[in-house]
C-alpha atoms as one frame of an Amber mdcrd trajectory, in Angstrom:
protein
  15.882  36.500 -14.491  12.483  35.731 -16.148  13.616  32.801 -17.706  14.534
  31.419 -14.074  10.883  32.506 -13.190   9.834  30.831 -16.569  11.584  27.602
 -15.449  10.138  27.510 -11.950   6.518  28.408 -13.149   7.201  24.866 -15.194
   8.968  23.244 -12.196   5.572  24.225 -10.058   3.000  22.769 -12.100   4.682
  19.881 -12.737   4.716  19.016  -8.841   0.888  20.233  -9.208   0.698  17.559
 -11.110   2.469  15.251  -9.509   0.945  15.542  -6.558  -2.125  15.463  -7.643
  -1.750  12.261  -9.502  -0.110  10.980  -5.887  -2.914  12.007  -3.725  -5.310
  10.394  -6.386  -3.591   6.803  -6.996  -3.217   6.504  -2.557  -6.746   7.187
  -2.202  -8.252   4.490  -4.573  -5.514   2.077  -3.233  -6.252   2.790  -0.284
 -10.401   2.302  -1.149  -9.252  -0.970  -2.542  -7.037  -2.171   0.333  -9.788
  -1.065   2.827 -11.889  -3.896  -0.178  -9.973  -6.142   0.254  -9.132  -6.563
   3.621 -13.352  -6.487   4.255 -13.192  -9.411   1.761 -10.893 -11.570   3.550
 -12.685 -10.984   6.561 -15.914 -11.818   5.231 -14.098 -14.979   3.775 -12.533
 -16.190   6.768 -15.880 -16.187   8.518 -17.562 -18.062   6.724 -14.817 -20.606
   6.639 -14.931 -19.803  10.506 -18.602 -21.009  10.553 -18.293 -23.758   7.891
 -15.513 -25.267  10.597 -17.668 -24.972  13.400 -20.845 -26.376  11.593 -18.741
 -29.563  10.769 -17.034 -30.092  14.387 -21.183 -29.864  15.451 -21.698 -32.674
  13.435
């Protein structure tokens, strides 16, 4: 019974570690995705302004 409890403790520790890594990675990737979306929107606006400027000429 003691051996089973020790194994469960190790498993719980490993699970907690995996969950922490998952959460950190998820947050990092979410921030990167938001930055990429913002960059893409800015690029689209720039291209739209350039296009509209060329149409006006």
